[in-house]
C-alpha positions in Angstrom: -62.2 -126.7 -134.6 -62.4 -130.2 -133.4 -64.9 -132.6 -134.9 -67.4 -134.2 -132.7 -66.5 -137.8 -132.0 -68.3 -140.6 -130.4 -69.7 -139.5 -127.0 -68.5 -142.8 -125.6 -64.9 -142.2 -126.6 -63.7 -143.3 -123.2 -65.2 -146.7 -123.8 -62.9 -147.1 -126.9 -59.6 -148.9 -126.6 -56.5 -146.8 -126.1 -55.4 -147.8 -129.6 -58.6 -146.5 -131.1 -58.4 -143.2 -129.1 -54.8 -142.8 -130.2 -55.8 -143.3 -133.9 -58.6 -140.7 -133.6 -56.2 -138.2 -132.0 -53.5 -138.8 -134.7 -56.0 -138.4 -137.5 -57.3 -135.1 -136.0 -53.7 -133.8 -135.6 -53.0 -134.6 -139.3 -56.2 -132.9 -140.4 -55.3 -129.8 -138.4 -51.7 -129.8 -139.8 -53.1 -130.0 -143.4 -55.5 -127.1 -142.7 -52.6 -125.0 -141.2 -50.3 -125.6 -144.2 -53.1 -124.9 -146.6 -54.0 -121.7 -144.8 -50.4 -120.4 -144.7 -49.7 -121.5 -148.3 -47.1 -124.0 -147.3 -46.4 -127.4 -148.9 -46.5 -130.6 -146.9 -43.8 -133.2 -147.4 -44.7 -136.9 -146.8 -43.0 -140.2 -147.3 -44.8 -142.3 -150.0 -43.4 -145.6 -151.4 -40.0 -144.8 -149.9 -39.7 -141.4 -151.5 -40.3 -137.9 -150.2 -43.3 -136.3 -152.0 -44.4 -132.7 -151.9 -48.1 -131.9 -151.6 -48.7 -128.3 -152.5 -50.9 -125.9 -150.6 -53.2 -125.9 -153.6 -53.5 -129.6 -153.5 -54.2 -129.5 -149.8 -56.9 -126.9 -150.3 -58.6 -129.0 -153.0 -58.4 -132.2 -150.8 -59.9 -130.3 -147.8 -62.5 -128.5 -149.9 -61.1 -125.1 -149.0 -61.4 -122.0 -151.2 -58.3 -121.0 -153.2 -57.1 -117.4 -153.1 
């Protein structure tokens, strides 16, 4: 499910459109990991950090099992 964006998206700069696409891809990845109960690993302050599926569900406002 893609969120509705600005109807004049083609009037935005390429950089702005790329940022919108990247944010949407990350949102979908978080939903997918939360749905399947998988943790997500990110780099934060030079260290690899695990974000549990439960944390993702809470962040996204999804119901826990």
